[in-house]
C-alpha positions as a Markdown table, in Angstrom:
| # | Residue | x | y | z |
|---|---|---|---|---|
| 1 | Unk | 0.5 | 7.1 | -58.4 |
| 2 | Unk | -1.3 | 3.8 | -57.5 |
| 3 | Unk | -2.3 | 4.6 | -54.0 |
| 4 | Unk | -5.9 | 3.7 | -54.7 |
| 5 | Unk | -4.9 | 0.2 | -55.7 |
| 6 | Unk | -2.9 | -0.4 | -52.5 |
| 7 | Unk | -5.8 | -1.9 | -50.4 |
| 8 | Unk | -6.8 | -4.1 | -53.2 |
| 9 | Unk | -3.4 | -5.7 | -53.4 |
| 10 | Unk | -3.4 | -6.1 | -49.6 |
| 11 | Unk | -6.6 | -8.1 | -49.9 |
| 12 | Unk | -5.3 | -10.0 | -52.8 |
| 13 | Unk | -2.1 | -11.0 | -51.0 |
| 14 | Unk | -4.0 | -12.0 | -47.9 |
| 15 | Unk | -6.5 | -13.9 | -49.9 |
| 16 | Unk | -3.7 | -15.8 | -51.6 |
| 17 | Unk | -2.3 | -17.0 | -48.2 |
| 18 | Unk | -5.8 | -17.9 | -46.9 |
| 19 | Unk | -6.5 | -19.8 | -50.1 |
| 20 | Unk | -3.3 | -21.8 | -49.7 |
| 21 | Unk | -4.4 | -22.7 | -46.1 |
| 22 | Unk | -7.8 | -23.7 | -47.1 |
| 23 | Unk | -6.5 | -25.8 | -50.1 |
| 24 | Unk | -4.4 | -27.8 | -47.7 |
| 25 | Unk | -7.5 | -29.3 | -46.1 |
| 26 | Unk | -8.4 | -31.1 | -49.3 |
| 27 | Unk | -5.0 | -32.8 | -49.5 |
| 28 | Unk | -4.4 | -36.3 | -48.2 |
| 29 | Unk | -1.1 | -37.3 | -46.5 |
| 30 | Unk | 1.5 | -38.2 | -48.9 |
| 31 | Unk | 5.2 | -39.3 | -48.7 |
| 32 | Unk | 4.9 | -39.8 | -45.0 |
| 33 | Unk | 3.7 | -36.3 | -44.4 |
| 34 | Unk | 0.8 | -35.6 | -42.0 |
| 35 | Unk | -2.0 | -33.1 | -42.9 |
| 36 | Unk | -0.5 | -30.7 | -40.3 |
| 37 | Unk | 2.8 | -30.6 | -42.2 |
| 38 | Unk | 1.1 | -29.9 | -45.5 |
| 39 | Unk | -1.0 | -27.1 | -44.0 |
| 40 | Unk | 2.0 | -25.5 | -42.5 |
| 41 | Unk | 4.0 | -25.8 | -45.7 |
| 42 | Unk | 1.2 | -24.3 | -47.8 |
| 43 | Unk | 0.8 | -21.5 | -45.4 |
| 44 | Unk | 4.5 | -20.7 | -45.8 |
| 45 | Unk | 4.2 | -21.0 | -49.5 |
| 46 | Unk | 1.3 | -18.6 | -49.5 |
| 47 | Unk | 3.3 | -16.1 | -47.5 |
| 48 | Unk | 6.2 | -16.2 | -49.9 |
| 49 | Unk | 3.8 | -15.8 | -52.9 |
| 50 | Unk | 2.1 | -12.9 | -51.2 |
| 51 | Unk | 5.5 | -11.2 | -50.6 |
| 52 | Unk | 6.6 | -11.8 | -54.2 |
| 53 | Unk | 3.4 | -10.4 | -55.5 |
| 54 | Unk | 3.8 | -7.2 | -53.4 |
| 55 | Unk | 7.5 | -6.7 | -54.3 |
| 56 | Unk | 7.4 | -7.3 | -58.0 |
| 57 | Unk | 3.9 | -6.7 | -59.4 |
| 58 | Unk | 2.8 | -3.5 | -57.7 |
| 59 | Unk | 4.0 | -0.5 | -59.7 |
| 60 | Unk | 4.6 | 1.9 | -56.8 |
| 61 | Unk | 7.4 | 3.7 | -55.0 |
| 62 | Unk | 10.0 | 1.7 | -53.0 |
| 63 | Unk | 8.6 | 2.8 | -49.6 |
| 64 | Unk | 5.1 | 2.0 | -50.6 |
| 65 | Unk | 6.2 | -1.3 | -52.1 |
| 66 | Unk | 8.1 | -2.3 | -48.9 |
| 67 | Unk | 5.2 | -1.4 | -46.7 |
| 68 | Unk | 2.9 | -3.5 | -48.8 |
| 69 | Unk | 5.3 | -6.4 | -48.6 |
| 70 | Unk | 5.4 | -6.1 | -44.8 |
| 71 | Unk | 1.6 | -5.9 | -44.5 |
| 72 | Unk | 1.2 | -8.8 | -46.9 |
| 73 | Unk | 3.5 | -10.9 | -44.7 |
| 74 | Unk | 2.2 | -9.7 | -41.4 |
| 75 | Unk | -1.5 | -10.3 | -41.8 |
| 76 | Unk | -1.2 | -13.9 | -42.9 |
| 77 | Unk | 1.3 | -14.5 | -40.1 |
| 78 | Unk | -1.2 | -13.1 | -37.6 |
| 79 | Unk | -3.8 | -15.4 | -39.1 |
| 80 | Unk | -1.5 | -18.4 | -38.8 |
| 81 | Unk | -0.7 | -17.4 | -35.2 |
| 82 | Unk | -4.5 | -17.2 | -34.4 |
| 83 | Unk | -5.1 | -20.6 | -36.0 |
| 84 | Unk | -2.3 | -22.2 | -34.1 |
| 85 | Unk | -3.8 | -20.9 | -30.9 |
| 86 | Unk | -7.5 | -21.6 | -31.7 |
| 87 | Unk | -7.2 | -24.8 | -33.7 |
| 88 | Unk | -3.8 | -26.3 | -32.9 |
| 89 | Unk | -5.1 | -29.8 | -33.7 |
| 90 | Unk | -5.1 | -28.8 | -37.4 |
| 91 | Unk | -1.3 | -28.3 | -37.4 |
| 92 | Unk | 0.1 | -30.8 | -35.0 |
| 93 | Unk | -0.4 | -34.5 | -35.0 |
| 94 | Unk | 0.3 | -35.6 | -31.5 |
| 95 | Unk | 0.6 | -34.6 | -27.8 |
| 96 | Unk | 4.4 | -34.5 | -28.0 |
| 97 | Unk | 4.2 | -32.0 | -30.9 |
| 98 | Unk | 1.6 | -29.9 | -29.2 |
| 99 | Unk | 4.1 | -29.3 | -26.3 |
| 100 | Unk | 6.0 | -27.1 | -28.7 |
| 101 | Unk | 3.2 | -24.6 | -28.7 |
| 102 | Unk | 2.7 | -21.8 | -26.1 |
| 103 | Unk | 1.1 | -23.1 | -22.8 |
| 104 | Unk | -2.3 | -21.7 | -23.6 |
| 105 | Unk | -2.4 | -23.3 | -27.0 |
| 106 | Unk | -1.4 | -26.6 | -25.5 |
| 107 | Unk | -4.3 | -26.4 | -23.1 |
| 108 | Unk | -6.5 | -25.7 | -26.1 |
| 109 | Unk | -5.1 | -28.8 | -27.8 |
| 110 | Unk | -5.9 | -31.0 | -24.8 |
| 111 | Unk | -9.4 | -29.6 | -24.8 |
| 112 | Unk | -9.9 | -30.4 | -28.5 |
| 113 | Unk | -8.3 | -33.8 | -28.6 |
| 114 | Unk | -8.4 | -35.4 | -25.2 |
| 115 | Unk | -11.8 | -35.0 | -23.5 |
| 116 | Unk | -10.9 | -37.4 | -20.7 |
| 117 | Unk | -7.8 | -35.4 | -19.7 |
| 118 | Unk | -9.8 | -32.1 | -20.0 |
| 119 | Unk | -12.5 | -33.5 | -17.7 |
| 120 | Unk | -9.9 | -34.6 | -15.2 |
| 121 | Unk | -8.4 | -31.2 | -15.3 |
| 122 | Unk | -11.8 | -29.8 | -14.4 |
| 123 | Unk | -12.1 | -32.3 | -11.6 |
| 124 | Unk | -8.8 | -31.2 | -10.2 |
| 125 | Unk | -9.9 | -27.6 | -10.1 |
| 126 | Unk | -13.0 | -28.6 | -8.2 |
| 127 | Unk | -11.0 | -30.8 | -5.7 |
| 128 | Unk | -8.0 | -28.6 | -5.0 |
| 129 | Unk | -7.4 | -25.3 | -3.4 |
| 130 | Unk | -4.9 | -23.7 | -5.8 |
| 131 | Unk | -2.5 | -20.9 | -5.0 |
| 132 | Unk | -0.1 | -20.2 | -7.9 |
| 133 | Unk | 1.7 | -23.4 | -8.6 |
| 134 | Unk | 0.9 | -24.9 | -5.2 |
| 135 | Unk | -2.2 | -26.9 | -4.6 |
| 136 | Unk | -3.7 | -29.3 | -2.0 |
| 137 | Unk | -7.1 | -30.8 | -1.5 |
| 138 | Unk | -10.0 | -28.8 | -0.2 |
| 139 | Unk | -10.5 | -29.5 | 3.6 |
| 140 | Unk | -13.0 | -32.2 | 4.2 |
| 141 | Unk | -13.5 | -33.2 | 0.6 |
| 142 | Unk | -14.1 | -36.9 | -0.3 |
| 143 | Unk | -12.2 | -38.2 | -3.3 |
| 144 | Unk | -12.2 | -41.7 | -4.9 |
| 145 | Unk | -9.3 | -44.0 | -4.2 |
| 146 | Unk | -8.5 | -47.6 | -5.2 |
| 147 | Unk | -9.2 | -48.7 | -1.7 |
| 148 | Unk | -12.4 | -46.8 | -1.5 |
| 149 | Unk | -13.5 | -43.2 | -0.9 |
| 150 | Unk | -11.0 | -41.1 | 1.1 |
| 151 | Unk | -12.0 | -38.0 | 3.1 |
| 152 | Unk | -9.3 | -35.4 | 3.6 |
| 153 | Unk | -8.7 | -33.8 | 7.0 |
| 154 | Unk | -9.3 | -30.3 | 8.2 |
| 155 | Unk | -6.4 | -28.8 | 6.2 |
| 156 | Unk | -6.8 | -30.9 | 3.0 |
| 157 | Unk | -4.5 | -33.9 | 3.5 |
| 158 | Unk | -4.8 | -37.7 | 4.1 |
| 159 | Unk | -4.7 | -37.8 | 7.9 |
| 160 | Unk | -7.1 | -38.9 | 10.6 |
| 161 | Unk | -9.5 | -36.1 | 11.5 |
| 162 | Unk | -8.0 | -33.8 | 14.2 |
| 163 | Unk | -4.4 | -34.8 | 13.6 |
| 164 | Unk | -3.4 | -31.2 | 12.8 |
| 165 | Unk | -5.8 | -29.3 | 15.0 |
| 166 | Unk | -5.5 | -31.5 | 18.1 |
| 167 | Unk | -1.7 | -31.5 | 18.4 |
| 168 | Unk | 0.5 | -28.5 | 19.1 |
| 169 | Unk | 3.6 | -30.6 | 18.4 |
| 170 | Unk | 3.8 | -33.3 | 15.8 |
| 171 | Unk | 7.2 | -35.1 | 15.8 |
| 172 | Unk | 7.2 | -36.5 | 12.3 |
| 173 | Unk | 6.1 | -34.6 | 9.1 |
| 174 | Unk | 6.1 | -36.5 | 5.8 |
| 175 | Unk | 6.4 | -34.8 | 2.4 |
| 176 | Unk | 5.8 | -36.4 | -1.0 |
| 177 | Unk | 3.4 | -37.0 | -3.8 |
| 178 | Unk | 0.9 | -39.8 | -4.5 |
| 179 | Unk | 3.3 | -42.4 | -3.1 |
| 180 | Unk | 3.2 | -40.6 | 0.3 |
| 181 | Unk | -0.4 | -39.6 | 0.2 |
| 182 | Unk | -1.3 | -43.3 | 0.0 |
| 183 | Unk | -4.9 | -43.0 | -1.3 |
| 184 | Unk | -4.6 | -46.6 | -2.6 |
| 185 | Unk | -3.9 | -48.0 | 0.9 |
| 186 | Unk | -6.1 | -48.4 | 4.0 |
| 187 | Unk | -3.3 | -46.8 | 6.0 |
| 188 | Unk | -0.5 | -44.8 | 4.4 |
| 189 | Unk | 3.0 | -45.4 | 5.7 |
| 190 | Unk | 2.9 | -42.1 | 7.7 |
| 191 | Unk | 0.1 | -43.5 | 9.8 |
| 192 | Unk | 2.0 | -46.8 | 10.2 |
| 193 | Unk | 5.0 | -44.9 | 11.5 |
| 194 | Unk | 2.7 | -43.1 | 14.0 |
| 195 | Unk | 1.3 | -46.3 | 15.3 |
| 196 | Unk | 4.7 | -47.9 | 15.5 |
| 197 | Unk | 6.2 | -45.0 | 17.4 |
| 198 | Unk | 3.1 | -44.1 | 19.5 |
| 199 | Unk | 3.5 | -40.4 | 18.4 |
| 200 | Unk | 1.5 | -38.3 | 15.9 |
| 201 | Unk | 2.7 | -38.0 | 12.4 |
| 202 | Unk | 1.5 | -35.4 | 9.8 |
| 203 | Unk | 1.2 | -36.6 | 6.2 |
| 204 | Unk | 1.5 | -33.7 | 3.8 |
| 205 | Unk | 1.7 | -35.8 | 0.6 |
| 206 | Unk | -0.4 | -34.8 | -2.4 |
| 207 | Unk | -0.5 | -36.7 | -5.7 |
| 208 | Unk | 1.4 | -35.1 | -8.6 |
| 209 | Unk | 3.3 | -32.5 | -6.6 |
| 210 | Unk | 6.9 | -31.6 | -7.1 |
| 211 | Unk | 9.7 | -31.2 | -4.6 |
| 212 | Unk | 9.1 | -27.4 | -4.7 |
| 213 | Unk | 5.6 | -28.1 | -3.5 |
| 214 | Unk | 6.9 | -30.2 | -0.7 |
| 215 | Unk | 8.9 | -27.2 | 0.6 |
| 216 | Unk | 5.8 | -25.0 | 0.4 |
| 217 | Unk | 3.7 | -27.6 | 2.3 |
| 218 | Unk | 6.4 | -27.7 | 5.0 |
| 219 | Unk | 6.5 | -24.0 | 5.3 |
| 220 | Unk | 2.7 | -23.5 | 5.4 |
| 221 | Unk | 1.7 | -26.4 | 7.5 |
| 222 | Unk | 4.6 | -28.4 | 8.9 |
| 223 | Unk | 6.8 | -25.9 | 10.7 |
| 224 | Unk | 4.0 | -24.7 | 13.0 |
| 225 | Unk | 4.0 | -28.2 | 14.5 |
| 226 | Unk | 7.7 | -28.1 | 15.5 |
| 227 | Unk | 8.6 | -31.5 | 14.1 |
| 228 | Unk | 11.8 | -33.4 | 15.2 |
| 229 | Unk | 12.2 | -35.1 | 11.8 |
| 230 | Unk | 10.9 | -34.2 | 8.3 |
| 231 | Unk | 10.8 | -37.2 | 6.0 |
| 232 | Unk | 10.9 | -36.6 | 2.2 |
| 233 | Unk | 9.8 | -39.5 | 0.1 |
| 234 | Unk | 10.8 | -39.1 | -3.6 |
| 235 | Unk | 9.5 | -40.8 | -6.8 |
| 236 | Unk | 11.6 | -40.9 | -10.0 |
| 237 | Unk | 9.0 | -38.6 | -11.6 |
| 238 | Unk | 9.8 | -35.9 | -9.0 |
| 239 | Unk | 12.9 | -35.0 | -11.1 |
| 240 | Unk | 10.8 | -34.2 | -14.2 |
| 241 | Unk | 8.1 | -32.6 | -12.1 |
| 242 | Unk | 10.7 | -30.3 | -10.5 |
| 243 | Unk | 12.0 | -29.3 | -13.9 |
| 244 | Unk | 8.5 | -28.5 | -15.1 |
| 245 | Unk | 7.8 | -26.5 | -12.0 |
| 246 | Unk | 11.1 | -24.6 | -12.3 |
| 247 | Unk | 10.5 | -23.7 | -15.9 |
| 248 | Unk | 7.0 | -22.4 | -15.3 |
| 249 | Unk | 8.1 | -20.5 | -12.2 |
| 250 | Unk | 11.1 | -18.8 | -14.0 |
| 251 | Unk | 8.8 | -18.0 | -17.0 |
| 252 | Unk | 6.4 | -16.2 | -14.7 |
| 253 | Unk | 3.6 | -18.7 | -15.5 |
| 254 | Unk | 2.5 | -19.4 | -11.9 |
| 255 | Unk | -0.7 | -21.3 | -12.8 |
| 256 | Unk | -1.1 | -24.8 | -11.6 |
| 257 | Unk | -3.3 | -25.5 | -14.6 |
| 258 | Unk | -0.2 | -25.6 | -16.7 |
| 259 | Unk | 1.5 | -27.9 | -14.2 |
| 260 | Unk | -1.4 | -30.3 | -14.1 |
| 261 | Unk | -1.1 | -31.1 | -17.8 |
| 262 | Unk | 2.7 | -31.1 | -17.9 |
| 263 | Unk | 3.3 | -27.9 | -19.8 |
| 264 | Unk | 7.0 | -26.9 | -20.0 |
| 265 | Unk | 7.6 | -23.3 | -20.8 |
| 266 | Unk | 10.7 | -21.5 | -22.0 |
| 267 | Unk | 12.6 | -20.4 | -18.9 |
| 268 | Unk | 13.8 | -17.1 | -20.4 |
| 269 | Unk | 12.7 | -13.9 | -18.8 |
| 270 | Unk | 12.5 | -10.5 | -20.4 |
| 271 | Unk | 10.9 | -9.7 | -23.8 |
| 272 | Unk | 12.2 | -12.8 | -25.5 |
| 273 | Unk | 10.8 | -15.1 | -22.9 |
| 274 | Unk | 7.5 | -13.2 | -22.8 |
| 275 | Unk | 7.1 | -13.7 | -26.6 |
| 276 | Unk | 8.2 | -17.3 | -26.6 |
| 277 | Unk | 5.7 | -18.2 | -23.8 |
| 278 | Unk | 2.8 | -16.5 | -25.5 |
| 279 | Unk | 3.3 | -16.7 | -29.2 |
| 280 | Unk | 2.9 | -20.0 | -31.0 |
| 281 | Unk | 4.5 | -19.3 | -34.4 |
| 282 | Unk | 8.1 | -18.7 | -33.0 |
| 283 | Unk | 7.9 | -22.0 | -31.1 |
| 284 | Unk | 6.5 | -23.8 | -34.0 |
| 285 | Unk | 9.3 | -22.6 | -36.3 |
| 286 | Unk | 11.9 | -23.4 | -33.6 |
| 287 | Unk | 10.5 | -26.9 | -33.4 |
| 288 | Unk | 10.9 | -27.3 | -37.2 |
| 289 | Unk | 14.5 | -26.1 | -37.0 |
| 290 | Unk | 15.7 | -27.9 | -33.9 |
| 291 | Unk | 13.6 | -31.0 | -33.5 |
| 292 | Unk | 12.2 | -31.8 | -36.9 |
| 293 | Unk | 8.7 | -31.4 | -38.1 |
| 294 | Unk | 6.6 | -31.4 | -34.9 |
| 295 | Unk | 3.4 | -32.5 | -36.6 |
| 296 | Unk | 4.8 | -36.1 | -36.8 |
| 297 | Unk | 3.1 | -38.1 | -34.1 |
| 298 | Unk | 5.8 | -40.0 | -32.3 |
| 299 | Unk | 3.2 | -42.1 | -30.5 |
| 300 | Unk | 2.0 | -43.7 | -33.7 |
| 301 | Unk | 4.2 | -46.8 | -33.9 |
| 302 | Unk | 3.5 | -50.1 | -35.4 |
| 303 | Unk | 2.6 | -52.9 | -33.0 |
| 304 | Unk | 5.7 | -55.0 | -32.0 |
| 305 | Unk | 6.1 | -58.3 | -33.8 |
| 306 | Unk | 4.8 | -61.3 | -31.8 |
| 307 | Unk | 2.0 | -59.2 | -30.1 |
| 308 | Unk | -0.8 | -61.1 | -28.6 |
| 309 | Unk | -4.4 | -60.9 | -29.9 |
| 310 | Unk | -5.1 | -58.1 | -27.5 |
| 311 | Unk | -2.3 | -56.0 | -29.1 |
| 312 | Unk | 0.4 | -56.6 | -26.4 |
| 313 | Unk | 2.7 | -59.4 | -25.7 |
| 314 | Unk | 2.1 | -60.5 | -22.1 |
| 315 | Unk | 4.7 | -62.1 | -19.8 |
| 316 | Unk | 3.7 | -64.1 | -16.6 |
| 317 | Unk | 5.9 | -63.8 | -13.5 |
| 318 | Unk | 5.3 | -66.3 | -10.7 |
| 319 | Unk | 6.7 | -64.7 | -7.6 |
| 320 | Unk | 8.2 | -67.0 | -4.9 |
| 321 | Unk | 6.7 | -66.9 | -1.4 |
| 322 | Unk | 3.1 | -67.7 | -2.5 |
| 323 | Unk | 2.5 | -64.2 | -3.9 |
| 324 | Unk | 0.8 | -65.6 | -7.0 |
| 325 | Unk | 1.4 | -65.0 | -10.7 |
| 326 | Unk | 1.7 | -61.5 | -12.1 |
| 327 | Unk | 0.9 | -60.9 | -15.9 |
| 328 | Unk | 2.1 | -57.6 | -17.3 |
| 329 | Unk | 2.8 | -56.2 | -20.8 |
| 330 | Unk | 6.3 | -57.2 | -21.8 |
| 331 | Unk | 7.1 | -53.9 | -23.5 |
| 332 | Unk | 6.2 | -51.9 | -20.3 |
| 333 | Unk | 8.4 | -54.2 | -18.2 |
| 334 | Unk | 11.3 | -53.3 | -20.4 |
| 335 | Unk | 10.8 | -49.6 | -19.7 |
| 336 | Unk | 11.0 | -50.3 | -16.0 |
| 337 | Unk | 14.6 | -51.6 | -16.5 |
| 338 | Unk | 16.1 | -48.5 | -18.1 |
| 339 | Unk | 18.9 | -47.4 | -15.8 |
| 340 | Unk | 18.4 | -43.7 | -15.1 |
| 341 | Unk | 21.5 | -41.5 | -15.5 |
| 342 | Unk | 20.3 | -38.1 | -14.4 |
| 343 | Unk | 22.4 | -35.1 | -15.3 |
| 344 | Unk | 23.2 | -32.2 | -13.0 |
| 345 | Unk | 20.9 | -30.0 | -14.9 |
| 346 | Unk | 18.0 | -32.5 | -14.4 |
| 347 | Unk | 18.7 | -32.9 | -10.7 |
| 348 | Unk | 19.3 | -29.2 | -10.1 |
| 349 | Unk | 15.7 | -28.1 | -9.3 |
| 350 | Unk | 15.2 | -31.2 | -7.1 |
| 351 | Unk | 18.4 | -30.6 | -5.1 |
| 352 | Unk | 17.6 | -26.9 | -4.7 |
| 353 | Unk | 14.2 | -27.9 | -3.3 |
| 354 | Unk | 15.8 | -30.3 | -0.9 |
| 355 | Unk | 18.2 | -27.6 | 0.2 |
| 356 | Unk | 15.3 | -25.3 | 0.9 |
| 357 | Unk | 13.5 | -28.0 | 2.9 |
| 358 | Unk | 16.7 | -28.5 | 4.9 |
| 359 | Unk | 16.9 | -24.8 | 5.7 |
| 360 | Unk | 13.2 | -24.6 | 6.7 |
| 361 | Unk | 13.5 | -27.7 | 8.9 |
| 362 | Unk | 16.6 | -26.3 | 10.6 |
| 363 | Unk | 14.7 | -23.1 | 11.4 |
| 364 | Unk | 12.6 | -25.1 | 13.9 |
| 365 | Unk | 15.4 | -27.4 | 15.0 |
| 366 | Unk | 14.4 | -30.4 | 12.9 |
| 367 | Unk | 16.4 | -32.7 | 10.7 |
| 368 | Unk | 15.5 | -34.0 | 7.3 |
| 369 | Unk | 15.6 | -37.7 | 6.3 |
| 370 | Unk | 15.3 | -38.4 | 2.6 |
| 371 | Unk | 14.0 | -41.7 | 1.2 |
| 372 | Unk | 12.6 | -42.8 | -2.1 |
| 373 | Unk | 10.0 | -45.1 | -3.6 |
| 374 | Unk | 11.7 | -47.7 | -5.9 |
| 375 | Unk | 10.1 | -49.5 | -8.8 |
| 376 | Unk | 8.5 | -52.8 | -8.0 |
| 377 | Unk | 11.0 | -54.7 | -10.1 |
| 378 | Unk | 13.8 | -53.4 | -7.8 |
| 379 | Unk | 12.3 | -55.5 | -5.0 |
| 380 | Unk | 11.1 | -58.5 | -7.0 |
| 381 | Unk | 14.0 | -58.9 | -9.5 |
| 382 | Unk | 15.9 | -61.4 | -7.4 |
| 383 | Unk | 12.7 | -63.5 | -6.8 |
| 384 | Unk | 11.4 | -63.9 | -10.4 |
| 385 | Unk | 11.3 | -67.5 | -11.4 |
| 386 | Unk | 10.2 | -67.1 | -15.0 |
| 387 | Unk | 11.6 | -64.8 | -17.7 |
| 388 | Unk | 14.8 | -64.1 | -15.8 |
| 389 | Unk | 16.7 | -63.9 | -19.1 |
| 390 | Unk | 15.0 | -60.5 | -19.7 |
| 391 | Unk | 16.8 | -59.1 | -16.7 |
| 392 | Unk | 20.2 | -60.8 | -17.1 |
| 393 | Unk | 21.9 | -57.5 | -18.0 |
| 394 | Unk | 20.6 | -55.7 | -14.9 |
| 395 | Unk | 22.5 | -56.1 | -11.6 |
| 396 | Unk | 20.4 | -57.4 | -8.8 |
| 397 | Unk | 22.0 | -55.2 | -6.2 |
| 398 | Unk | 21.5 | -51.8 | -7.8 |
| 399 | Unk | 19.8 | -50.3 | -10.8 |
| 400 | Unk | 17.6 | -47.3 | -11.4 |
| 401 | Unk | 18.5 | -44.1 | -9.7 |
| 402 | Unk | 18.8 | -45.1 | -6.0 |
| 403 | Unk | 22.6 | -44.9 | -5.7 |
| 404 | Unk | 22.8 | -41.7 | -7.7 |
| 405 | Unk | 20.0 | -40.1 | -5.5 |
| 406 | Unk | 21.8 | -41.2 | -2.3 |
| 407 | Unk | 25.0 | -39.6 | -3.4 |
| 408 | Unk | 23.2 | -36.4 | -4.4 |
| 409 | Unk | 21.3 | -36.3 | -1.1 |
| 410 | Unk | 24.4 | -36.9 | 1.0 |
| 411 | Unk | 26.2 | -34.2 | -0.8 |
| 412 | Unk | 23.7 | -31.8 | 0.8 |
| 413 | Unk | 24.6 | -33.1 | 4.2 |
| 414 | Unk | 21.3 | -35.0 | 4.5 |
| 415 | Unk | 20.8 | -38.6 | 5.7 |
| 416 | Unk | 19.3 | -41.1 | 3.2 |
| 417 | Unk | 17.2 | -44.1 | 3.9 |
| 418 | Unk | 17.4 | -46.8 | 1.2 |
| 419 | Unk | 14.3 | -49.1 | 1.7 |
| 420 | Unk | 15.5 | -51.7 | -0.8 |
| 421 | Unk | 17.5 | -54.1 | 1.5 |
| 422 | Unk | 14.7 | -54.4 | 4.0 |
| 423 | Unk | 12.0 | -54.7 | 1.4 |
| 424 | Unk | 13.9 | -57.2 | -0.6 |
| 425 | Unk | 14.5 | -59.3 | 2.5 |
| 426 | Unk | 10.8 | -59.5 | 3.4 |
| 427 | Unk | 9.2 | -59.2 | 0.0 |
| 428 | Unk | 9.3 | -63.0 | -0.9 |
| 429 | Unk | 7.3 | -64.0 | 2.2 |
| 430 | Unk | 5.0 | -61.0 | 2.2 |
| 431 | Unk | 1.8 | -60.5 | 0.1 |
| 432 | Unk | 2.5 | -58.7 | -3.2 |
| 433 | Unk | 3.4 | -55.1 | -2.2 |
| 434 | Unk | 2.0 | -53.2 | -5.3 |
| 435 | Unk | -1.1 | -53.0 | -7.4 |
| 436 | Unk | 1.0 | -54.8 | -10.1 |
| 437 | Unk | 4.6 | -55.1 | -11.2 |
| 438 | Unk | 4.6 | -51.9 | -13.2 |
| 439 | Unk | 2.9 | -49.6 | -10.7 |
| 440 | Unk | 5.3 | -48.1 | -8.1 |
| 441 | Unk | 2.5 | -47.1 | -5.7 |
| 442 | Unk | 2.5 | -49.3 | -2.7 |
| 443 | Unk | -0.7 | -51.1 | -1.8 |
| 444 | Unk | -1.9 | -51.7 | 1.8 |
| 445 | Unk | 0.6 | -54.4 | 2.4 |
| 446 | Unk | 3.4 | -52.3 | 0.9 |
| 447 | Unk | 2.6 | -49.3 | 3.0 |
| 448 | Unk | 2.6 | -51.4 | 6.1 |
| 449 | Unk | 6.0 | -52.9 | 5.4 |
| 450 | Unk | 7.5 | -49.6 | 4.2 |
| 451 | Unk | 6.2 | -47.8 | 7.3 |
| 452 | Unk | 7.5 | -50.4 | 9.7 |
| 453 | Unk | 11.0 | -50.2 | 8.1 |
| 454 | Unk | 10.9 | -46.4 | 8.1 |
| 455 | Unk | 9.9 | -46.4 | 11.8 |
| 456 | Unk | 12.9 | -48.5 | 12.6 |
| 457 | Unk | 15.2 | -46.1 | 10.7 |
| 458 | Unk | 13.7 | -43.1 | 12.5 |
| 459 | Unk | 14.1 | -44.8 | 15.9 |
| 460 | Unk | 17.8 | -45.5 | 15.1 |
| 461 | Unk | 18.2 | -41.9 | 13.9 |
| 462 | Unk | 16.9 | -40.5 | 17.1 |
| 463 | Unk | 18.8 | -43.0 | 19.2 |
| 464 | Unk | 22.0 | -41.8 | 17.7 |
| 465 | Unk | 21.1 | -38.3 | 18.6 |
| 466 | Unk | 20.7 | -37.2 | 15.0 |
| 467 | Unk | 17.1 | -36.2 | 15.1 |
| 468 | Unk | 18.1 | -32.6 | 16.0 |
| 469 | Unk | 21.1 | -30.7 | 14.6 |
């Protein structure tokens, strides 16, 4: 028979697929296609040609012919899988498309295309103690902050030294992310509450964390101090962070490295989930079928008409009460006004984390108070004196996710503190409360006001006998 020719045809078929791949590098984008699309298409064409060659041009028995066809397909597929993992930048044209790849390949994409993000990832690994998906600062480490260097306490959080070790009981424990950590303020609102009430408060906020992390922080550090009230301060990004955490956790990818860069894994368990979370080619094909060609870079958009010389149209907002004039990109302001309509699926992981926090707090006789950090425009919308037409379609009293969050929180039997009425009442006469109109992190003045209002709400809560169940 032709058994001696069998290896030669394998090499020929594989060579054909490789040649198709290499030829793609010489082609320029055409008809709106990116180089990544062309390379992927030619790789597929090479595979088809290799299979046809094996099936129709090798004079051998059927079994041998079939085996040759399978080998001819498998080897180029393995090559493509390797290239997707080793050089994903050759096949995808933007960060959004790279999210379709397996988590390890996405990290590789970040390393190859975004040195600044990769460097920051390295910095996080140096700053944080990491345990699975949970992380916090290393004790005593000094990190840069907008208000100057910040030194973490003896357990790795933004508290005065000795807060944790010097107090057997700490009445108030605060959970949250960067808005609670307050690195941009001289005193985060947890410390303002402590000063207003004359009682110690423990700030367990860490930037970038999810509600699941808040529960872990409470369990590891908060419960031992037998708090009366546990305060959870949520940001809108907590919902997406909780989704990412949940997907990684259910997929068995308990590595905070993936969480740091926003990797979202397939949540399936078992053999299918294992393959989808570790092989790139199935996810690449799924992206082609379900979402269109992933190599198209969605971030590459033409500049809006009327853009200023610097590339962005700017809008000035004089704020009443002597707070000065704020100039921000008009396009980014528009994004702040999108009313959030979160689905039950989206809110599910966040509400599950809040339920866990409630159960943990109850185990030491504490109650939970949930609040949230609104967008700056939710405070300053009624006081804008220029450009008000932009916001005409948005009700002053309520937009964003505050009302929906309150309903969800109260459905769990938890009290909710909406800071907007008090902040809106005092914002016009106070210094500007944020770094700028598009940054929801409170500055020093914002933390001071938020902390004072929160202290009043806590005092009322305890006066009503609600601080303990």
